[in-house]
N, C-alpha and C positions, 0 to 999 in steps of 0.2 A: 102327384105333381112332378113334372120332369125336373131333373136336377138343374138344368140351365135356367129354367124359369124360376126355380126356387132361389137360385143365387142372384140373378139379376133383377127379377121383378120387373119394374118399369125402367130400371136403369140400363144403360147400354154402354157405359164407359167404365173401365177398370178404376179410374180415378175416383169414382163414386162408391166403389165397393169398400167394405170394412175388412181390413186384413185379418183381424181377430176372428171375424165371422167365417172367413175362408179357412182359417186354421182349425176352427171348431168343426166345420163340415168335413175337413180332411181327416181329423181324428175319428169322427163318427163313421166315415166310409172305410177307414182302415180296420176298425173293429168289425164291421159287417163283412168285409172281405176275409178277415181271419176266421170268422165263424163259418164262412162258406168253405174255406180250406179244410176245416175239421169235418164238415158234413161230407165233403167229397171223399176224404180219406176214410170216413166211416162206411160210406157206400162201397168203396173198394174192398175194405176188410170183410164186410158182410157178404159181398159177392164171392170172394175167395172161399169163405166158410161154406156157403150154399153149394158152390161147385164141388168142393171136397166131399160134402155130404152126399151129393148125387153120385159121385164116383164110387162110393162105398155101398150104395143101395142097389138091390137087384129087382125090387118091385117096380114095375112100369108105372103104377099109380103114384107111388111116392116120387119117382123121378120126374113125372109130369108136373106134379105140384112144385117140386124144387126148381124145375125149368121155368115155370111161370113166375116163381119168386125171383129167380135170377134175372128174368126179363124185366120185372117191375123195378128191381133195384137199379138196373142199367138205365131205365127211363128216368128214374129219380136222379141218378148221377148226372145224366145229360142235362136235365133241367137245372140242376145246381151249377153245372159247368157254364151254361148260358148266362145264368145270373152272375156268376163270378166274372165272366167276360164283361158284363154290363157294369158291375161295381168297379172293376179294375179301370175301365175307361173313364168312369165318373171320377174316381180318385186321381187319375192322371190329369183330368181336366182341372180339378180344383188345385192340384199341386202346381200346374203350369200357370194358372191365373194368379195364385199367390206369389209365385216366383217373379212374374212380370210386375205385379203390384209392388213388391218389396224393392225390386231394383229401381223402379220409377221413383220411389220415395228416397232412395239413396242417390238419385241423380244420374243413374246409369241408364243408357238408352238400349235396354235389352227387351225386345218385343214391343208391339204397338198397344196403345191403351184403348183405342176406339174400335168397337165391334159394331158392324151394321146388323140390321134385322136379318139379312140374308146369311150373314156369318153365324148368328145364333141359331137360326133354323137348320143350317147345315150341320153344326156341331151336334144339335139334338138328334138329328136323323142318324148320324154316324154312331152315336152312343147306343141308340135303340136297335141298330141293324146288326143282327148276329153274324152276318157275312163279313162285316168289317172287323178284322182281327185287331188285337191290341197294337201290334207293330204298324199295321196300316193306319190305325187311328192316330197313333203318335206322330207319324209323318204328316198326316193331313192337319192335325191340330197345330203342329209346329209351323206349318206353312201359313195357316190363317193368322197365327200370332206373330208371324215374322221371326220365328225362333230358329230358322234353318241355318243359313250361312253365318249369321251374326251371333248366334248363341255359342258361348264357350262351354266346353265339356264339364267344367267344374260346376257351373251354375245349373246345369241340367242334371247333375248327378243325383241330387236329392229327389227329383221328380220322375226320373226314368231309370233305366238300367245302365250302370257304369260299365267301364271296360272289364273290371274285376267281376262284376255280376254276370256279364256275358260269358266270361271264361268259366264261371261256375255252371252256367247253362250248357256250355260246350262239353264240360266234363260229364255232366249227367247224360248227355246224348251219347258220349263215348261208352259210358257204362251200359246204356241200353243196347249198344251193339256188341258188348262183351269185349271191347278193346282195352278196357282198364278195370282193375279191381276196385272195389268200394273203398278200402282203406287207403290205397294209393291216390284215388280221386279226391278223397276228403283232405288228405295232406296237401295236395296240389291246390285245391280250392282255398284252403286256409292260408297258404303262402300267397296266393294271388290277392286275397282281401287284405292281408297284412302289408303287402307291398303297396297297395293302393292307399292304405291308411298312413303308412310311413311317408309316402310321397306327399300326401295332403298336409301332414304335420310339418314337413320340411318347407312347404310353400308358404306357411303362415308367418 
């Protein structure tokens, strides 16, 4: 069953949804996503080991077998990555819906409560489409839920990537290019998250 159908059933308004049910689904999806993280990390480690074995072998037969194993591990890794993209978009969907629901219960007009059949169909299509990245999906989902211009950054921080989180992503990219060392990048990332937390605590 598609996630969006599981959430809504025959209901088409967020006002009819159970906030606790959304939270339960959010926790379940988080666990599934974390398992996929570990699987992908495992495939990467296995591929590295296979590649190193092939480098030390001189037998063409053994190298051929190892090359086939490396290819299989890569295919499995790609399949897991596609599933991770799907689960991440599902998690983002549930987080956004819960956020809008909670804000409506508090009397805040953040996002719209009514979704048309066309809206639901579009969301389902985007979730299933591998060509739609998480960033693309986030923009489209925010547009449907009217969370673009009117959504404040603090309200979205729990459902998407905060400024500090984006800074961590940028540091990883710098490490990939060799522009910064791991220890230095870690310290900078830690400072960024601490600044974000200190700012949030000060605003309370």
